[in-house]
C-alpha positions in Angstrom: -45.6 -9.2 33.3 -46.7 -11.8 30.9 -44.4 -14.8 30.3 -45.2 -15.0 26.6 -45.7 -12.4 23.8 -48.0 -13.9 21.2 -47.3 -12.8 17.6 -50.6 -11.4 16.3 -51.6 -9.3 13.4 -52.4 -6.4 15.8 -48.9 -6.6 17.4 -47.2 -6.9 14.0 -49.1 -3.8 12.7 -48.1 -1.8 15.8 -44.5 -2.8 15.3 -44.4 -1.8 11.6 -46.0 1.5 12.5 -43.1 2.3 14.9 -40.3 1.1 12.7 -38.3 4.3 12.9 -38.1 4.3 16.8 -34.7 2.6 16.8 -33.4 5.0 14.2 -34.2 7.9 16.4 -32.6 6.2 19.4 -29.6 5.4 17.4 -29.1 9.0 16.4 -29.0 10.0 20.1 -26.5 7.3 21.0 -24.3 8.2 18.0 -24.5 11.9 18.9 -23.3 11.0 22.4 -20.2 9.3 21.0 -21.1 6.0 22.6 -20.2 3.8 19.5 -16.6 5.0 19.4 -13.9 2.5 20.0 -12.1 2.2 23.4 -8.7 0.6 22.6 -7.2 1.8 25.8 -9.9 0.1 27.9 -9.6 -3.2 26.1 -5.8 -3.1 26.1 -6.0 -2.9 30.0 -8.7 -5.5 30.2 -7.0 -8.0 27.9 -3.7 -7.5 29.8 -5.4 -8.1 33.2 -7.2 -11.2 32.0 -4.0 -12.5 30.5 -2.1 -11.9 33.7 -4.8 -13.6 35.7 -4.7 -16.6 33.3 -0.9 -16.9 33.4 -0.7 -16.2 37.1 -3.3 -18.9 37.9 -1.3 -21.5 36.1 2.0 -20.4 37.6 0.4 -20.8 41.0 -0.8 -24.2 40.0 2.8 -25.4 39.1 4.4 -23.7 42.1 1.9 -25.3 44.6 2.5 -28.8 43.3 0.7 -32.0 44.4 -1.5 -30.5 47.2 -5.1 -30.4 48.1 -4.7 -26.6 48.3 -5.0 -26.8 44.5 -8.8 -26.8 44.9 -8.4 -23.1 45.8 -6.4 -22.6 42.5 -9.2 -24.5 40.7 -11.7 -22.0 42.1 -9.5 -19.1 41.1 -9.0 -20.4 37.5 -12.8 -20.9 37.2 -13.2 -17.2 37.7 -10.4 -16.5 35.3 -11.8 -18.8 32.6 -15.2 -17.1 32.9 -13.5 -13.7 32.4 -11.7 -15.1 29.4 -15.1 -16.3 28.0 -16.6 -12.8 28.6 -13.7 -11.3 26.7 -14.3 -13.7 23.9 -17.9 -12.5 23.8 -16.8 -8.9 23.3 -14.3 -9.9 20.7 -17.0 -11.8 18.8 -19.1 -8.6 18.7 -16.2 -6.6 17.4 -16.1 -4.4 20.4 -12.3 -5.0 20.7 -11.0 -5.2 17.1 -12.5 -3.4 14.2 -11.7 -6.0 11.5 -13.2 -9.5 11.0 -9.9 -11.3 10.7 -8.5 -9.8 13.9 -11.7 -10.6 15.7 -11.7 -14.2 14.5 -8.1 -14.6 15.5 -8.8 -13.3 19.0 -11.9 -15.4 19.3 -10.0 -18.6 18.3 -7.1 -17.7 20.7 -9.3 -16.9 23.8 -12.1 -19.3 23.0 -10.7 -22.5 21.5 -7.2 -22.4 23.0 -7.9 -20.5 26.2 -11.1 -22.1 27.6 -11.7 -25.0 25.2 -14.9 -23.6 23.6 -15.3 -23.5 19.8 -15.5 -19.9 18.7 -17.2 -20.8 15.4 -19.9 -22.9 17.1 -20.6 -20.3 19.7 -20.6 -17.4 17.2 -23.2 -19.1 15.1 -25.4 -19.8 18.1 -25.0 -16.4 19.6 -25.7 -14.6 16.4 -29.0 -16.4 16.0 -29.8 -15.5 19.6 -29.2 -11.8 19.1 -31.4 -11.8 15.9 -34.4 -13.3 17.7 -33.9 -13.3 21.5 -36.4 -15.5 23.4 -38.1 -16.6 20.2 -39.1 -20.3 20.8 -38.5 -21.4 17.2 -35.5 -19.2 16.3 -33.4 -18.6 19.5 -31.2 -21.6 20.3 -30.9 -20.4 23.9 -34.6 -21.3 24.5 -34.7 -24.5 22.6 -36.1 -27.3 24.8 -32.9 -29.4 24.9 -32.9 -30.1 28.6 -35.0 -27.4 30.2 -38.4 -26.1 28.9 -39.1 -22.4 28.6 -42.9 -22.3 27.9 -45.9 -24.4 28.8 -46.2 -25.4 25.1 -42.7 -26.8 25.2 -43.5 -28.6 28.4 -46.6 -30.2 26.9 -44.5 -31.4 23.9 -41.5 -32.5 25.9 -40.4 -36.1 25.8 -37.6 -38.1 27.3 -35.0 -36.3 29.5 -36.5 -32.7 29.1 -39.9 -34.1 30.2 -38.4 -35.6 33.3 -36.1 -32.7 34.3 -38.8 -30.2 33.4 -40.9 -31.3 36.4 -38.2 -30.1 38.8 -36.2 -27.7 36.6 -36.5 -24.8 39.0 -34.9 -26.9 41.7 -32.3 -28.4 39.4 -31.3 -25.2 37.5 -28.3 -24.3 39.6 -27.1 -27.9 40.0 -27.3 -28.3 36.3 -25.0 -25.3 35.8 -22.2 -27.3 37.2 -22.2 -29.3 34.0 -22.2 -26.2 31.7 -18.4 -26.2 31.4 -18.4 -29.8 30.2 -21.4 -29.1 27.9 -19.5 -26.3 26.1 -16.7 -28.7 25.3 -19.0 -31.5 24.1 -21.0 -29.1 21.9 -17.8 -27.6 20.5 -16.4 -31.0 19.5 -19.8 -32.1 18.0 -19.9 -28.9 16.0 -16.6 -29.8 14.2 -18.5 -32.4 12.3 -20.6 -29.8 10.5 -19.3 -28.9 7.0 -20.8 -25.4 7.6 -18.2 -24.7 10.3 -15.6 -22.2 9.1 -11.9 -22.9 9.8 -12.7 -26.5 11.0 -9.1 -27.6 10.8 -7.8 -24.6 12.9 -10.6 -25.0 15.4 -10.0 -28.7 15.8 -6.2 -28.2 16.3 -6.7 -25.5 18.9 -9.4 -27.5 20.8 -7.1 -30.5 20.8 -4.2 -28.3 22.0 -6.3 -27.0 24.9 -7.3 -30.6 25.9 -3.7 -31.8 25.7 -2.2 -28.8 27.6 -4.9 -28.8 30.2 -5.0 -32.5 30.8 -1.3 -32.8 30.6 -0.8 -30.1 33.3 -3.1 -31.9 35.7 -1.6 -35.3 35.2 2.0 -33.9 35.3 1.6 -32.1 38.6 -1.2 -33.9 40.5 -1.8 -37.4 41.6 -4.8 -39.1 39.7 -7.2 -38.5 42.5 -6.3 -34.8 43.0 -6.3 -34.3 39.2 -9.9 -35.6 39.0 -10.9 -33.5 41.9 -9.3 -30.4 40.4 -11.1 -31.1 37.1 -14.5 -31.4 38.7 -14.1 -28.4 41.0 -12.7 -26.2 38.2 -15.2 -27.1 35.5 -18.2 -27.1 37.9 -17.4 -23.6 39.3 -16.6 -22.3 35.8 -20.0 -23.6 34.6 -21.9 -22.0 37.5 -20.2 -18.7 37.1 -20.8 -18.6 33.4 -24.4 -19.7 33.8 -25.0 -17.1 36.5 -23.6 -14.4 34.2 -25.9 -15.2 31.3 -29.0 -16.5 33.1 -30.3 -13.1 34.4 -30.3 -11.6 30.9 -33.4 -13.2 29.4 -34.6 -16.2 31.5 -38.1 -15.5 32.7 -38.7 -12.6 30.3 -41.4 -12.7 27.7 -41.0 -15.2 24.9 -41.9 -14.8 21.2 -43.5 -17.4 18.9 -44.7 -17.5 15.3 -43.7 -15.7 12.2 -44.8 -12.1 12.9 -42.6 -10.2 15.3 -42.3 -6.8 17.0 -39.9 -4.3 15.4 -36.2 -4.5 16.3 -36.3 -2.1 19.3 -39.2 -3.8 21.0 -37.9 -7.3 20.1 -34.7 -6.5 22.0 -36.1 -4.5 24.9 -39.1 -6.5 25.8 -37.2 -9.8 26.0 -34.2 -8.5 28.0 -33.5 -7.7 31.6 -31.0 -5.3 33.1 -29.3 -5.9 36.4 -28.7 -3.0 38.8 -25.3 -2.6 40.5 -22.1 -0.7 40.6 -18.6 -1.2 39.3 -18.2 -4.6 40.9 -21.3 -5.9 39.1 -20.0 -4.5 35.9 -16.8 -6.5 36.3 -18.4 -9.7 37.5 -20.9 -9.8 34.7 -18.6 -8.4 32.1 -21.0 -5.6 31.2 -23.8 -8.0 30.4 -25.8 -6.5 33.2 -26.7 -3.8 30.6 -28.3 -6.5 28.5 -30.9 -4.2 26.9 -28.3 -1.7 25.7 -26.0 -4.6 24.6 -28.8 -6.1 22.5 -29.7 -2.8 20.9 -26.0 -1.9 20.1 -24.0 -5.2 20.2 -20.8 -3.6 19.0 -20.9 -0.8 21.7 -17.8 -1.0 23.9 -18.5 -2.3 27.4 -17.6 0.9 29.3 -20.1 2.9 27.3 -23.1 0.7 28.2 -23.7 2.5 31.5 -23.9 5.9 29.8 -26.1 4.5 27.1 -28.5 3.1 29.7 -29.5 6.6 30.7 -30.4 7.5 27.1 -32.2 4.2 26.3 -34.2 4.1 29.6 -35.4 7.6 29.1 -36.3 7.0 25.4 -38.2 3.8 26.3 -40.3 5.8 28.8 -40.8 8.5 26.1 -42.3 6.0 23.6 -44.0 3.8 26.1 -41.9 0.7 25.9 -41.5 -1.3 29.2 -37.9 -1.3 30.4 -37.2 -4.0 33.0 -34.4 -3.6 35.5 -33.9 -5.4 38.8 -31.3 -6.6 41.3 -29.1 -9.7 40.7 -30.7 -11.9 43.3 -34.2 -10.8 42.2 -33.3 -11.7 38.6 -32.5 -15.3 39.6 -35.8 -15.4 41.6 -37.7 -14.3 38.5 -36.0 -16.9 36.3 -36.7 -19.7 38.8 -40.3 -18.7 39.2 -40.7 -18.8 35.5 -39.1 -22.2 35.2 -41.4 -23.6 37.9 -44.5 -22.0 36.3 -43.9 -23.3 32.8 -43.1 -26.8 34.2 -46.5 -27.2 35.8 -48.0 -29.2 32.9 -45.4 -31.9 33.5 -46.2 -32.1 37.2 -49.9 -32.9 36.6 -52.9 -31.5 38.5 -52.3 -30.4 42.1 -53.9 -32.4 44.9 
């Protein structure tokens, strides 16, 4: 598989000629009833996440000033990641039909629950969905720290240039900082006048910091509080990063103005992860990344059924459909990171 999809006139012409492919697929998915709401499923899922969140903090206060709290930190890292995954579904209006209810849920779970700005993440994620793996348009492949193509590597300066040399080896260690990065990016985004509900977002983010930090300092000694913070946020970042990394990293990238049609743009840049019910729970349904990108508002429990239809349809029209195991997906991503970082390492001896 190539690591880069160049936007050419020939490719653009082919995409325009197949512009109705997604419409035909959509008809099959709608006929199967897979876009219908699943309020019962989300009621149970939200209840379980809420119980896990509250139960984790109850265990924290009951256990008191003990080094066993590092186990609670690990538990809460998993719970925080599951809250973030619920926030993702809320943002895509899989949970609530209306915009206001979705915004309220996103602010509650995102800002107050895990300390991540819902407005900032929503803006970023919307641009990603519109142009996945597009080097100029997708913020998830911007060369902020890592580089995602050889062209980005050749143009890199400063920290991305240094890290890019060893980015495959540093990828998982860097994920330990993702939880902190989400908070820093959220706070920085509050300065933007384009941010909707800036006041509400700021108040909820501040409330999260005060409640979270206050709980640690109230129950734990300073040393244990710092250790809890580091363990919790590091594992939260690794879990969240390991959930999102298999979806697109190492898949073909797009560049330039001309692009394939919607169906090919989503399918060719996305990767599905094989697995059963446990994989569905751990990855929050994002293991069906192709189906999710084609139908973002589809309820999570319908993605497995939609996969059968989408995979067969892609074979029917000759569009490559990439699916692999979880460990293999990380290997593909790491190989890609190492390959695109070669220009920064210089000629081999």
